[in-house]
DSSP file (Angstrom, degrees, kcal/mol; ACC not computed):
  #  RESIDUE AA STRUCTURE BP1 BP2  ACC     N-H-->O    O-->H-N    N-H-->O    O-->H-N    TCO  KAPPA ALPHA  PHI   PSI    X-CA   Y-CA   Z-CA
    1    1 A X              0   0    0      0, 0.0     2,-0.0     0, 0.0     0, 0.0   0.000 360.0 360.0 360.0 132.5   -7.5   -9.6  -23.1
    2    2 A X     >  -     0   0    0      1,-0.1     4,-1.9     4,-0.0     5,-0.1  -0.355 360.0-113.7 -74.9 161.0  -10.2  -11.3  -25.0
    3    3 A X  H  > S+     0   0    0      2,-0.2     4,-2.7     1,-0.2     5,-0.2   0.861 118.2  56.7 -56.1 -44.0  -13.9   -9.9  -25.4
    4    4 A X  H  > S+     0   0    0      1,-0.2     4,-2.4     2,-0.2    -1,-0.2   0.905 108.8  45.3 -63.1 -39.6  -15.2  -12.7  -23.3
    5    5 A X  H  > S+     0   0    0      2,-0.2     4,-2.5     1,-0.2    -2,-0.2   0.924 112.5  51.4 -65.9 -43.2  -12.8  -11.8  -20.4
    6    6 A X  H  X S+     0   0    0     -4,-1.9     4,-2.1     1,-0.2    -2,-0.2   0.897 112.2  45.8 -60.7 -41.9  -13.6   -8.1  -20.7
    7    7 A X  H  X S+     0   0    0     -4,-2.7     4,-1.2     2,-0.2    -1,-0.2   0.852 111.5  52.4 -70.1 -33.6  -17.4   -8.9  -20.6
    8    8 A X  H  < S+     0   0    0     -4,-2.4     4,-0.3    -5,-0.2    -2,-0.2   0.884 112.8  45.6 -66.2 -39.1  -16.9  -11.3  -17.7
    9    9 A X  H >< S+     0   0    0     -4,-2.5     3,-0.9     1,-0.2    -2,-0.2   0.856 111.1  50.9 -69.1 -36.8  -15.0   -8.5  -15.8
   10   10 A X  H 3< S+     0   0    0     -4,-2.1    -1,-0.2     1,-0.2    -2,-0.2   0.732 108.5  54.6 -75.1 -19.9  -17.6   -5.8  -16.7
   11   11 A X  T 3< S+     0   0    0     -4,-1.2    -1,-0.2    -5,-0.2     2,-0.2   0.550  78.0 122.4 -89.2  -3.7  -20.4   -8.2  -15.4
   12   12 A X    <   -     0   0    0     -3,-0.9    -3,-0.1    -4,-0.3    -4,-0.0  -0.400  60.3-144.9 -63.8 119.6  -18.6   -8.5  -12.0
   13   13 A X  S    S+     0   0    0     -2,-0.2     2,-0.9     1,-0.1    -1,-0.2   0.716  81.2  84.3 -66.2 -21.3  -21.1   -7.4   -9.3
   14   14 A X  S    S-     0   0    0      4,-0.0    -2,-0.1     2,-0.0    -1,-0.1  -0.747  74.8-153.2 -87.6 108.0  -18.2   -5.9   -7.2
   15   15 A X    >>  -     0   0    0     -2,-0.9     4,-1.2     1,-0.1     3,-0.8  -0.275  27.7-108.4 -76.8 160.7  -17.6   -2.4   -8.6
   16   16 A X  H 3> S+     0   0    0      1,-0.2     4,-0.7     2,-0.2    -1,-0.1   0.780 118.2  59.3 -60.2 -29.7  -14.4   -0.5   -8.4
   17   17 A X  H 3> S+     0   0    0      1,-0.2     4,-0.5     2,-0.1    -1,-0.2   0.793 103.7  52.9 -70.5 -25.2  -16.0    1.9   -5.8
   18   18 A X  H <> S+     0   0    0     -3,-0.8     4,-2.3     1,-0.2     3,-0.4   0.802  91.6  72.5 -82.0 -26.2  -16.6   -1.0   -3.5
   19   19 A X  H  X S+     0   0    0     -4,-1.2     4,-3.1     1,-0.2     5,-0.3   0.909  91.9  54.7 -60.0 -44.9  -13.2   -2.5   -3.5
   20   20 A X  H  X S+     0   0    0     -4,-0.7     4,-2.1     1,-0.2    -1,-0.2   0.891 112.2  45.3 -57.5 -34.4  -11.5    0.2   -1.3
   21   21 A X  H  X S+     0   0    0     -4,-0.5     4,-2.7    -3,-0.4     5,-0.2   0.939 113.1  49.8 -75.5 -43.0  -14.2   -0.4    1.4
   22   22 A X  H  X S+     0   0    0     -4,-2.3     4,-2.2     1,-0.2    -2,-0.2   0.933 112.5  48.3 -60.2 -45.9  -13.9   -4.1    1.1
   23   23 A X  H  X S+     0   0    0     -4,-3.1     4,-2.4     1,-0.2    -1,-0.2   0.876 110.5  49.7 -59.4 -43.3  -10.1   -3.7    1.5
   24   24 A X  H  X S+     0   0    0     -4,-2.1     4,-2.6    -5,-0.3    -1,-0.2   0.894 110.7  50.9 -71.7 -35.0  -10.4   -1.4    4.5
   25   25 A X  H  X S+     0   0    0     -4,-2.7     4,-2.3     2,-0.2    -2,-0.2   0.925 111.6  47.7 -66.1 -42.7  -12.8   -3.9    6.2
   26   26 A X  H  X S+     0   0    0     -4,-2.2     4,-2.1    -5,-0.2    -2,-0.2   0.859 112.4  48.8 -63.8 -37.8  -10.4   -6.7    5.6
   27   27 A X  H  X S+     0   0    0     -4,-2.4     4,-3.3     2,-0.2     5,-0.3   0.937 109.8  51.5 -62.3 -47.3   -7.5   -4.7    6.9
   28   28 A X  H  X S+     0   0    0     -4,-2.6     4,-2.2     1,-0.2     5,-0.2   0.954 110.7  48.6 -58.6 -49.3   -9.4   -3.7   10.0
   29   29 A X  H  X S+     0   0    0     -4,-2.3     4,-1.2     1,-0.2    -1,-0.2   0.901 112.5  49.0 -58.2 -42.5  -10.2   -7.3   10.7
   30   30 A X  H >X S+     0   0    0     -4,-2.1     3,-1.0     1,-0.2     4,-0.6   0.967 111.5  48.4 -59.6 -52.8   -6.5   -8.3   10.2
   31   31 A X  H >< S+     0   0    0     -4,-3.3     3,-0.8     1,-0.3    -2,-0.2   0.833 109.7  51.8 -63.8 -31.3   -5.2   -5.6   12.5
   32   32 A X  H 3< S+     0   0    0     -4,-2.2    -1,-0.3    -5,-0.3    -2,-0.2   0.743 101.6  61.5 -77.5 -20.6   -7.6   -6.4   15.2
   33   33 A X  H << S+     0   0    0     -4,-1.2     2,-0.5    -3,-1.0    -1,-0.2   0.598  83.3  96.2 -78.0 -13.5   -6.5  -10.1   15.0
   34   34 A X  S << S-     0   0    0     -3,-0.8     2,-1.4    -4,-0.6   137,-0.1  -0.674  78.4-134.5 -72.6 121.5   -3.0   -8.9   16.0
   35   35 A X        +     0   0    0     -2,-0.5     2,-0.5   135,-0.2   137,-0.1  -0.657  27.3 177.9 -92.4  93.6   -2.6   -9.4   19.8
   36   36 A X        -     0   0    0     -2,-1.4     3,-0.3     1,-0.1    71,-0.0  -0.809  11.9-167.1 -86.0 130.7   -1.1   -6.4   21.1
   37   37 A X  S    S+     0   0    0     -2,-0.5    -1,-0.1     1,-0.2     2,-0.0   0.803  82.3   8.2 -87.6 -32.6   -0.8   -6.7   24.8
   38   38 A X  S    S-     0   0    0      2,-0.0    71,-3.1   102,-0.0    -1,-0.2  -0.517  83.8-172.5-147.7  74.6    0.0   -3.0   25.7
   39   39 A X  E     -A  108   0A   0     -3,-0.3   102,-1.3    69,-0.2   103,-0.7  -0.335   8.6-159.6 -73.9 148.0   -0.4   -1.0   22.6
   40   40 A X  E     -AB 107 140A   0     67,-2.3    67,-2.5   101,-0.2     2,-0.6  -0.983  16.8-132.5-122.1 138.6    0.6    2.8   22.2
   41   41 A X  E     -AB 106 139A   0     98,-2.6    98,-2.5    -2,-0.4     2,-0.4  -0.831  33.3-175.6 -86.1 114.9   -0.8    5.2   19.5
   42   42 A X  E     -AB 105 138A   0     63,-2.7    63,-2.9    -2,-0.6     2,-0.4  -0.897  18.6-170.5-121.3 141.3    2.2    7.0   18.0
   43   43 A X  E     -AB 104 137A   0     94,-2.1    94,-2.4    -2,-0.4     2,-0.5  -0.989   8.7-173.3-127.2 125.2    2.3    9.8   15.5
   44   44 A X  E     -AB 103 136A   0     59,-2.3    59,-3.1    -2,-0.4     2,-0.4  -0.982   9.3-153.2-124.5 124.6    5.8   10.7   14.1
   45   45 A X  E     -A  102   0A   0     90,-1.8    88,-2.0    -2,-0.5     2,-0.3  -0.751  10.1-142.2 -93.9 135.7    6.2   13.7   11.8
   46   46 A X  E     - B   0 132A   0     55,-2.6    86,-0.2    -2,-0.4     2,-0.1  -0.705  15.3-113.7 -94.0 147.7    8.9   14.1    9.2
   47   47 A X        -     0   0    0     84,-2.8    54,-0.2    -2,-0.3     3,-0.1  -0.479  24.8-130.0 -69.4 153.5   11.0   17.0    8.0
   48   48 A X  S    S+     0   0    0      1,-0.2     7,-3.3    -2,-0.1     2,-0.3   0.851  86.8   5.9 -72.1 -32.8   10.3   17.9    4.5
   49   49 A X  E     +F   54   0B   0      5,-0.2     2,-0.3    81,-0.1    -1,-0.2  -0.996  60.8 176.1-148.3 150.4   14.0   17.8    3.7
   50   50 A X  E >  S+F   53   0B   0      3,-2.3     3,-1.2    -2,-0.3    81,-0.1  -0.939  70.7   1.6-154.4 137.4   17.3   16.9    5.3
   51   51 A X  T 3  S-     0   0    0     -2,-0.3     3,-0.1     1,-0.3    80,-0.0   0.733 129.2 -55.2  61.0  25.5   20.8   16.8    4.1
   52   52 A X  T 3  S+     0   0    0      1,-0.3     2,-0.4     0, 0.0    -1,-0.3   0.517 114.4 116.7  88.9   7.5   19.8   18.0    0.6
   53   53 A X  E <   -F   50   0B   0     -3,-1.2    -3,-2.3     6,-0.0    -1,-0.3  -0.910  60.0-138.2-110.0 127.8   17.4   15.2    0.3
   54   54 A X  E     -F   49   0B   0     -2,-0.4     2,-0.4    -5,-0.2    -5,-0.2  -0.668  30.1-110.6 -86.4 146.7   13.5   15.7   -0.1
   55   55 A X        +     0   0    0     -7,-3.3     2,-0.2    -2,-0.3    -1,-0.1  -0.595  47.6 161.2 -75.9 129.9   11.3   13.3    1.9
   56   56 A X     >  -     0   0    0     -2,-0.4     4,-2.0    45,-0.0     5,-0.1  -0.806  56.7 -88.5-133.2 178.4    9.4   10.7   -0.3
   57   57 A X  H  > S+     0   0    0     -2,-0.2     4,-2.2     2,-0.2     5,-0.1   0.854 125.5  50.4 -61.8 -36.7    7.8    7.5    0.6
   58   58 A X  H  > S+     0   0    0      1,-0.2     4,-1.8     2,-0.2    -1,-0.2   0.929 114.5  42.8 -69.7 -42.1   11.0    5.4    0.0
   59   59 A X  H  > S+     0   0    0      2,-0.2     4,-2.0     1,-0.2    -1,-0.2   0.795 112.2  56.5 -73.1 -23.9   13.1    7.7    2.2
   60   60 A X  H  X S+     0   0    0     -4,-2.0     4,-3.1     2,-0.2    -2,-0.2   0.923 108.5  46.8 -61.0 -49.5   10.3    7.7    4.7
   61   61 A X  H  X S+     0   0    0     -4,-2.2     4,-2.0     1,-0.2    -2,-0.2   0.861 113.4  47.4 -68.7 -38.1   10.4    4.0    4.9
   62   62 A X  H  X S+     0   0    0     -4,-1.8     4,-2.0     2,-0.2    -1,-0.2   0.878 111.3  50.9 -68.1 -42.2   14.2    4.0    5.2
   63   63 A X  H  X S+     0   0    0     -4,-2.0     4,-2.4     1,-0.2     5,-0.2   0.954 112.3  47.8 -63.1 -50.0   14.1    6.7    8.0
   64   64 A X  H  X S+     0   0    0     -4,-3.1     4,-3.8     1,-0.2    -2,-0.2   0.911 106.6  55.8 -58.2 -40.0   11.5    4.6    9.9
   65   65 A X  H  X S+     0   0    0     -4,-2.0     4,-2.3     1,-0.2     5,-0.2   0.948 109.0  47.9 -59.7 -47.9   13.5    1.5    9.6
   66   66 A X  H  X S+     0   0    0     -4,-2.0     4,-2.0     1,-0.2    -1,-0.2   0.877 113.9  47.5 -61.0 -36.2   16.4    3.3   11.2
   67   67 A X  H  X S+     0   0    0     -4,-2.4     4,-3.0     2,-0.2     5,-0.2   0.938 110.5  51.7 -62.3 -47.6   14.1    4.6   13.9
   68   68 A X  H  X S+     0   0    0     -4,-3.8     4,-2.4     1,-0.2    -2,-0.2   0.855 109.2  50.5 -64.0 -33.1   12.6    1.1   14.5
   69   69 A X  H  X S+     0   0    0     -4,-2.3     4,-1.9    -5,-0.2    -1,-0.2   0.910 112.3  46.9 -64.9 -47.8   16.1   -0.4   14.9
   70   70 A X  H  X S+     0   0    0     -4,-2.0     4,-2.1    -5,-0.2    -2,-0.2   0.891 112.5  50.3 -60.7 -42.5   17.0    2.2   17.4
   71   71 A X  H  X S+     0   0    0     -4,-3.0     4,-2.6     2,-0.2     5,-0.4   0.932 109.3  49.8 -54.4 -55.8   13.8    1.8   19.3
   72   72 A X  H  X S+     0   0    0     -4,-2.4     4,-2.2    -5,-0.2     5,-0.3   0.875 113.3  45.6 -59.4 -39.5   14.1   -1.9   19.5
   73   73 A X  H  X S+     0   0    0     -4,-1.9     4,-1.5     3,-0.2    -1,-0.2   0.849 112.5  51.1 -71.6 -34.7   17.6   -1.6   20.8
   74   74 A X  H  < S+     0   0    0     -4,-2.1    -2,-0.2    -5,-0.2    -1,-0.2   0.860 122.8  31.2 -68.2 -37.3   16.7    1.1   23.3
   75   75 A X  H  < S+     0   0    0     -4,-2.6    -2,-0.2    -5,-0.1    -3,-0.2   0.801 131.1  31.4 -96.0 -30.5   13.8   -0.9   24.7
   76   76 A X  H >< S-     0   0    0     -4,-2.2     3,-1.0    -5,-0.4    -3,-0.2   0.530  88.9-156.4-105.6 -12.5   15.0   -4.5   24.2
   77   77 A X  T ><  -     0   0    0     -4,-1.5     3,-1.3    -5,-0.3     4,-0.5  -0.381  64.3 -15.7  70.4-143.6   18.7   -4.1   24.6
   78   78 A X  T 3> S+     0   0    0      1,-0.2     4,-3.4     2,-0.2     5,-0.4   0.685 123.6  78.6 -69.8 -20.9   21.1   -6.7   23.1
   79   79 A X  H <> S+     0   0    0     -3,-1.0     6,-2.4     1,-0.2     4,-1.3   0.785  86.8  58.5 -55.1 -28.5   18.2   -9.0   22.7
   80   80 A X  H <4 S+     0   0    0     -3,-1.3     4,-0.2     4,-0.2    -1,-0.2   0.912 118.5  28.8 -70.7 -39.4   17.1   -7.1   19.6
   81   81 A X  H  4 S+     0   0    0     -4,-0.5    -2,-0.2    -3,-0.4    -3,-0.1   0.935 125.6  43.2 -80.9 -56.2   20.5   -7.7   17.8
   82   82 A X  H  < S+     0   0    0     -4,-3.4    -3,-0.2     1,-0.2    -2,-0.1   0.874 131.8  16.6 -68.2 -40.9   21.5  -10.9   19.3
   83   83 A X  S  < S-     0   0    0     -4,-1.3    -1,-0.2    -5,-0.4    -3,-0.2   0.445  99.8-113.4-112.4  -3.8   18.2  -12.9   19.2
   84   84 A X        +     0   0    0     -5,-0.4    -4,-0.2    -4,-0.2    -3,-0.1   0.763  51.2 170.3  81.3  22.6   16.1  -10.9   16.7
   85   85 A X        -     0   0    0     -6,-2.4     2,-0.3    -7,-0.1    -1,-0.2  -0.486   8.7-177.0 -74.2 144.8   13.5   -9.7   19.3
   86   86 A X        -     0   0    0     -2,-0.1    87,-0.6    85,-0.1     2,-0.4  -0.987  28.7-115.8-141.9 144.9   11.3   -7.0   17.9
   87   87 A X        -     0   0    0     -2,-0.3     2,-0.2   -19,-0.2    84,-0.1  -0.654  40.7-108.4 -78.0 137.8    8.5   -4.9   19.3
   88   88 A X        +     0   0    0     -2,-0.4    20,-2.3    82,-0.1     2,-0.3  -0.445  53.3 165.8 -63.2 134.3    5.1   -5.6   17.6
   89   89 A X  E     -CD 107 169A   0     80,-2.4    80,-2.3    18,-0.2     2,-0.4  -0.979  35.9-156.8-157.1 143.5    4.1   -2.6   15.3
   90   90 A X  E     -C  106   0A   0     16,-1.8    16,-1.7    -2,-0.3     2,-0.5  -0.994  21.4-165.2-118.8 129.6    1.9   -1.5   12.7
   91   91 A X  E     -C  105   0A   0     -2,-0.4    73,-2.2    14,-0.2     2,-0.4  -0.948   8.2-178.7-127.3 126.9    3.1    1.5   10.6
   92   92 A X  E     -CE 104 163A   0     12,-1.8    12,-3.0    -2,-0.5     2,-0.4  -0.992  15.2-146.7-131.4 128.1    1.0    3.6    8.2
   93   93 A X  E     +C  103   0A   0     69,-3.1     2,-0.3    -2,-0.4    10,-0.2  -0.822  22.2 171.2 -94.5 126.8    2.4    6.5    6.1
   94   94 A X  E     -C  102   0A   0      8,-2.9     8,-2.6    -2,-0.4     2,-0.4  -0.840  25.9-139.6-125.5 165.0    0.3    9.6    5.3
   95   95 A X  E     -C  101   0A   0     60,-1.5     6,-0.2    -2,-0.3     4,-0.0  -0.997  22.7-139.3-122.9 127.3    0.9   13.0    3.7
   96   96 A X    >   -     0   0    0      4,-2.6     3,-1.9    -2,-0.4    59,-0.0  -0.137  34.6 -92.8 -77.4 179.5   -0.8   16.0    5.3
   97   97 A X  T 3  S+     0   0    0      1,-0.3    -1,-0.1     2,-0.1    58,-0.0   0.803 128.1  55.3 -62.4 -28.1   -2.4   18.9    3.4
   98   98 A X  T 3  S-     0   0    0      2,-0.1    -1,-0.3     1,-0.0     3,-0.1   0.197 122.4-106.6 -94.8  22.1    0.9   20.8    3.6
   99   99 A X  S <  S+     0   0    0     -3,-1.9     2,-0.5     1,-0.2    -2,-0.1   0.834  71.6 144.1  60.1  39.1    2.7   17.8    1.9
  100  100 A X        -     0   0    0      2,-0.0    -4,-2.6   -55,-0.0    -1,-0.2  -0.945  45.6-134.0-108.4 125.8    4.5   16.7    5.1
  101  101 A X  E     + C   0  95A   0     -2,-0.5   -55,-2.6    -6,-0.2     2,-0.3  -0.465  31.7 167.9 -76.9 145.5    4.9   13.0    5.5
  102  102 A X  E     -AC  45  94A   0     -8,-2.6    -8,-2.9   -57,-0.2     2,-0.4  -0.991  25.5-129.1-154.4 153.5    4.0   11.4    8.9
  103  103 A X  E     -AC  44  93A   0    -59,-3.1   -59,-2.3    -2,-0.3     2,-0.5  -0.870   6.1-158.0-108.9 140.5    3.5    8.0   10.3
  104  104 A X  E     +AC  43  92A   0    -12,-3.0   -12,-1.8    -2,-0.4     2,-0.3  -0.987  29.1 176.1-109.6 119.7    0.7    6.7   12.3
  105  105 A X  E     -AC  42  91A   0    -63,-2.9   -63,-2.7    -2,-0.5     2,-0.5  -0.896  37.6-147.3-133.2 156.8    1.6    3.6   14.4
  106  106 A X  E     +AC  41  90A   0    -16,-1.7   -16,-1.8    -2,-0.3     2,-0.5  -0.987  31.8 179.5-109.9 114.4    0.6    1.1   16.8
  107  107 A X  E     -AC  40  89A   0    -67,-2.5   -67,-2.3    -2,-0.5     2,-0.3  -0.958  27.5-123.0-123.0 134.8    3.6    0.1   18.9
  108  108 A X  E     -A   39   0A   0    -20,-2.3     2,-0.6    -2,-0.5   -69,-0.2  -0.593  22.1-149.5 -71.4 126.9    3.7   -2.5   21.7
  109  109 A X        -     0   0    0    -71,-3.1     6,-0.1    -2,-0.3    -1,-0.0  -0.896  20.3-120.1 -98.5 123.8    5.0   -1.0   24.9
  110  110 A X    >   -     0   0    0     -2,-0.6     3,-1.6     1,-0.1     8,-0.1  -0.239  15.4-127.6 -60.0 148.7    6.8   -3.4   27.1
  111  111 A X  T 3  S+     0   0    0      1,-0.3    -1,-0.1     3,-0.0    -2,-0.0   0.819 107.3  59.4 -68.4 -28.1    5.3   -3.9   30.6
  112  112 A X  T 3  S+     0   0    0      1,-0.1     2,-0.6     2,-0.1    -1,-0.3   0.462  93.8  77.8 -85.8   4.6    8.6   -3.3   32.3
  113  113 A X  S <  S-     0   0    0     -3,-1.6    -1,-0.1     4,-0.0     5,-0.1  -0.923  79.7-136.1-114.1 116.7    8.8    0.2   30.7
  114  114 A X     >  -     0   0    0     -2,-0.6     4,-2.4     1,-0.1     3,-0.3  -0.207  26.0-112.1 -61.5 154.2    6.7    2.9   32.3
  115  115 A X  H  > S+     0   0    0      1,-0.2     4,-2.9     2,-0.2     5,-0.2   0.905 114.4  54.6 -55.3 -42.7    4.8    5.1   29.9
  116  116 A X  H  > S+     0   0    0      1,-0.2     4,-1.8     2,-0.2    -1,-0.2   0.891 110.8  45.4 -55.3 -38.1    6.8    8.2   30.6
  117  117 A X  H  > S+     0   0    0     -3,-0.3     4,-2.5     2,-0.2    -1,-0.2   0.897 112.8  52.2 -72.7 -43.1   10.0    6.5   29.9
  118  118 A X  H  X S+     0   0    0     -4,-2.4     4,-2.5     2,-0.2    -2,-0.2   0.919 111.3  47.1 -57.8 -46.4    8.5    4.9   26.7
  119  119 A X  H  X S+     0   0    0     -4,-2.9     4,-2.4     2,-0.2    -1,-0.2   0.901 110.9  51.6 -59.5 -47.4    7.4    8.3   25.5
  120  120 A X  H  X S+     0   0    0     -4,-1.8     4,-2.9    -5,-0.2     5,-0.2   0.939 111.7  46.7 -59.5 -51.1   10.8    9.8   26.3
  121  121 A X  H  X S+     0   0    0     -4,-2.5     4,-2.9     2,-0.2     5,-0.3   0.931 110.2  53.0 -62.4 -47.9   12.6    7.1   24.3
  122  122 A X  H  X S+     0   0    0     -4,-2.5     4,-2.6     1,-0.2    -1,-0.2   0.949 112.5  43.9 -48.0 -58.9   10.2    7.4   21.4
  123  123 A X  H  X S+     0   0    0     -4,-2.4     4,-2.1     1,-0.2    -2,-0.2   0.904 116.1  48.3 -56.8 -47.2   10.9   11.2   21.2
  124  124 A X  H  X S+     0   0    0     -4,-2.9     4,-1.2     1,-0.2    -1,-0.2   0.904 113.2  45.3 -65.8 -42.1   14.7   10.7   21.6
  125  125 A X  H  < S+     0   0    0     -4,-2.9    -1,-0.2    -5,-0.2    -2,-0.2   0.873 112.8  50.3 -72.6 -36.9   15.1    8.0   19.0
  126  126 A X  H >< S+     0   0    0     -4,-2.6     3,-1.7    -5,-0.3     6,-0.3   0.955 108.7  52.9 -58.3 -49.8   12.9    9.9   16.4
  127  127 A X  H 3< S+     0   0    0     -4,-2.1    -1,-0.2     1,-0.3    -2,-0.2   0.775 101.4  60.2 -62.1 -31.1   14.9   13.0   16.8
  128  128 A X  T 3< S+     0   0    0     -4,-1.2    -1,-0.3    -5,-0.2     2,-0.2   0.425  89.4  92.3 -85.9   7.1   18.2   11.1   16.2
  129  129 A X  S X  S-     0   0    0     -3,-1.7     3,-0.8    -4,-0.1   -66,-0.1  -0.646  89.0-116.5 -85.9 157.4   16.9   10.1   12.7
  130  130 A X  T 3  S+     0   0    0      1,-0.2    -1,-0.1    -2,-0.2   -79,-0.1   0.905 113.6  32.5 -60.2 -41.3   17.8   12.3    9.7
  131  131 A X  T 3  S+     0   0    0    -72,-0.1   -84,-2.8   -81,-0.1     2,-0.3   0.223  82.6 135.1-102.6  15.0   14.2   13.2    9.0
  132  132 A X  E <   -B   46   0A   0     -3,-0.8   -86,-0.2    -6,-0.3     2,-0.2  -0.535  39.2-158.4 -70.0 123.7   12.9   13.2   12.5
  133  133 A X  E     -     0   0A   0    -88,-2.0   -88,-0.2    -2,-0.3   -86,-0.1  -0.538  27.8-115.7-101.3 162.0   10.6   16.3   13.1
  134  134 A X  E    S+     0   0A   0     -2,-0.2     2,-1.1     1,-0.1    -7,-0.1   0.722  90.7  95.6 -80.4 -16.1    9.8   17.8   16.5
  135  135 A X  E     +     0   0A   0    -90,-0.1   -90,-1.8     2,-0.0     2,-0.4  -0.601  50.9 149.3 -79.2 100.8    5.9   16.9   16.1
  136  136 A X  E     -B   44   0A   0     -2,-1.1     2,-0.5   -92,-0.2   -92,-0.2  -0.995  24.7-171.1-134.4 136.6    5.6   13.7   17.9
  137  137 A X  E     -B   43   0A   0    -94,-2.4   -94,-2.1    -2,-0.4     2,-0.5  -0.959   3.6-179.4-134.2 121.7    2.6   12.4   19.8
  138  138 A X  E     -B   42   0A   0     -2,-0.5     2,-0.4   -96,-0.2   -96,-0.2  -0.969   2.0-178.4-120.6 125.0    2.4    9.3   21.9
  139  139 A X  E     -B   41   0A   0    -98,-2.5   -98,-2.6    -2,-0.5     3,-0.2  -0.967  26.4-120.3-127.3 138.3   -0.7    8.1   23.7
  140  140 A X  E    S+B   40   0A   0     -2,-0.4  -100,-0.2  -100,-0.2  -101,-0.1  -0.407  85.1  13.9 -73.2 150.1   -1.0    5.1   26.0
  141  141 A X  S    S-     0   0    0   -102,-1.3  -101,-0.2     1,-0.1    -1,-0.2   0.962  73.9-150.0  53.6  77.7   -3.4    2.2   25.1
  142  142 A X        -     0   0    0   -103,-0.7  -103,-0.2    -3,-0.2     2,-0.2  -0.388  21.8-169.8 -66.8 154.3   -4.5    2.7   21.5
  143  143 A X    >>  -     0   0    0     -2,-0.1     4,-1.6     0, 0.0     3,-0.6  -0.609  42.3 -68.8-137.3-169.1   -8.0    1.3   20.9
  144  144 A X  H 3> S+     0   0    0      1,-0.3     4,-2.0     2,-0.2     5,-0.1   0.784 127.8  59.2 -62.1 -33.5  -10.4    0.6   18.1
  145  145 A X  H 3> S+     0   0    0      2,-0.2     4,-1.9     1,-0.2    -1,-0.3   0.849 103.4  52.0 -67.6 -34.2  -10.8    4.3   17.4
  146  146 A X  H <> S+     0   0    0     -3,-0.6     4,-2.4     2,-0.2    -2,-0.2   0.913 108.4  49.7 -67.7 -42.1   -7.1    4.5   16.7
  147  147 A X  H  X S+     0   0    0     -4,-1.6     4,-1.4     2,-0.2    -2,-0.2   0.892 110.1  51.6 -60.6 -40.8   -7.3    1.7   14.2
  148  148 A X  H  < S+     0   0    0     -4,-2.0    -1,-0.2     1,-0.2    -2,-0.2   0.921 110.5  50.7 -55.3 -48.8  -10.2    3.4   12.5
  149  149 A X  H >< S+     0   0    0     -4,-1.9     3,-1.2     1,-0.2    -2,-0.2   0.862 108.3  47.3 -67.3 -40.7   -8.2    6.5   12.3
  150  150 A X  H 3< S+     0   0    0     -4,-2.4    -1,-0.2     1,-0.2    -2,-0.2   0.743 111.9  53.7 -77.4 -18.1   -5.0    5.1   10.8
  151  151 A X  T 3< S+     0   0    0     -4,-1.4    -1,-0.2    -5,-0.2    -2,-0.2   0.235  79.4 125.7 -92.0  14.5   -7.1    3.3    8.3
  152  152 A X    <   -     0   0    0     -3,-1.2    -3,-0.1     1,-0.1    -4,-0.0  -0.349  61.5-135.4 -70.4 150.6   -9.0    6.4    7.1
  153  153 A X  S >  S+     0   0    0      2,-0.1     3,-1.3    -2,-0.1    -1,-0.1   0.785  74.9 101.5 -83.7 -20.4   -8.8    7.0    3.3
  154  154 A X  T 3  S+     0   0    0      1,-0.2     3,-0.1   -60,-0.0    -2,-0.1  -0.292  86.1  18.3 -55.2 142.1   -8.1   10.7    3.7
  155  155 A X  T 3  S+     0   0    0      1,-0.2   -60,-1.5   -61,-0.1     2,-0.4   0.669 108.4  99.2  73.1  17.1   -4.5   11.8    3.2
  156  156 A X    <   -     0   0    0     -3,-1.3     3,-0.2   -62,-0.2    -1,-0.2  -0.997  58.1-157.5-136.4 135.5   -3.7    8.5    1.3
  157  157 A X  S    S+     0   0    0     -2,-0.4     2,-0.4     1,-0.3    -1,-0.1   0.949  92.4   4.1 -69.7 -47.9   -3.3    7.6   -2.4
  158  158 A X     >  -     0   0    0      1,-0.1     4,-1.6  -138,-0.0    -1,-0.3  -0.999  62.7-143.6-142.0 129.2   -4.0    3.9   -1.6
  159  159 A X  H  > S+     0   0    0     -2,-0.4     4,-0.8     1,-0.2     3,-0.3   0.932 104.3  44.3 -65.8 -42.1   -4.8    2.4    1.6
  160  160 A X  H  4 S+     0   0    0      1,-0.2     3,-0.3     2,-0.2    -1,-0.2   0.831 114.7  48.6 -69.4 -27.1   -2.8   -0.8    0.9
  161  161 A X  H  4 S+     0   0    0      1,-0.2    -1,-0.2     3,-0.1    -2,-0.2   0.678 103.4  64.4 -82.9 -14.3    0.2    1.2   -0.4
  162  162 A X  H  < S+     0   0    0     -4,-1.6   -69,-3.1    -3,-0.3     2,-0.4   0.746  81.5  88.1 -75.2 -28.2    0.0    3.5    2.7
  163  163 A X  B  < S-E   92   0A   0     -4,-0.8     2,-1.9    -3,-0.3   -71,-0.2  -0.600  79.7-137.4 -81.2 123.5    0.8    0.7    5.1
  164  164 A X    >>  +     0   0    0    -73,-2.2     3,-2.2    -2,-0.4     4,-1.0  -0.534  29.6 175.5 -80.2  78.2    4.7    0.4    5.4
  165  165 A X  T 34 S+     0   0    0     -2,-1.9    -1,-0.2     1,-0.3     3,-0.1   0.730  71.9  63.7 -65.3 -22.0    4.8   -3.4    5.3
  166  166 A X  T 34 S+     0   0    0      1,-0.2    -1,-0.3    -3,-0.2    -2,-0.1   0.792 111.5  38.0 -69.1 -27.4    8.6   -3.5    5.3
  167  167 A X  T <4 S+     0   0    0     -3,-2.2    -2,-0.2   -76,-0.1    -1,-0.2   0.576  91.7 102.5-105.1  -9.2    8.5   -1.9    8.8
  168  168 A X     <  -     0   0    0     -4,-1.0     2,-0.4   -77,-0.1   -78,-0.2  -0.470  52.3-160.1 -71.3 145.0    5.5   -3.6   10.4
  169  169 A X  B     +D   89   0A   0    -80,-2.3   -80,-2.4    -2,-0.1    -3,-0.0  -0.905  17.4 169.3-129.0 106.3    6.2   -6.3   12.8
  170  170 A X        +     0   0    0     -2,-0.4     2,-0.5   -82,-0.2  -135,-0.2   0.529  55.9  62.9 -96.7 -18.5    3.1   -8.5   13.1
  171  171 A X  S    S-     0   0    0    -84,-0.1     2,-0.2  -137,-0.1   -85,-0.1  -0.969  80.9-122.0-124.2 134.6    4.3  -11.5   15.0
  172  172 A X              0   0    0     -2,-0.5   -85,-0.1     1,-0.1    -2,-0.1  -0.461 360.0 360.0 -72.0 135.3    5.7  -11.4   18.5
  173  173 A X              0   0    0    -87,-0.6    -1,-0.1    -2,-0.2   -86,-0.1   0.291 360.0 360.0-114.2 360.0    9.3  -12.7   18.9
């Protein structure tokens, strides 16, 4: 990198401390632009280890993918496999103070599925994954407060890296 480039970067009025906040604001605007018709706020906690494997972000993403596939099939039936129908969802991974990984999600609940049935299916499908832990919380009708909560900086190394982009479904199919 040339000295001129370094000086130009140093003169940039946007400091490194500002960028996380700008990123958070951009993410918040982006998430609010997704049109969830019937969103549910879901927290899924992972086991620390299963089958001799320790939970890490890569394993967590794989485990969530398995859950997502099971959930899509349970709620959408054969449309999920045959036509590629998917539930809208935003998925954020965090680590608690006791080093337990957990997901905070916004998941679209189909209108033909009563909330009590949706909650039961979430519990059942999460427990059927290798790392599914018994601490699961499902709340009907997530709101702007839930979006603020899942975008908090606490319990995350990096806000952008904490979003499990591989498991997010942002376009209705």
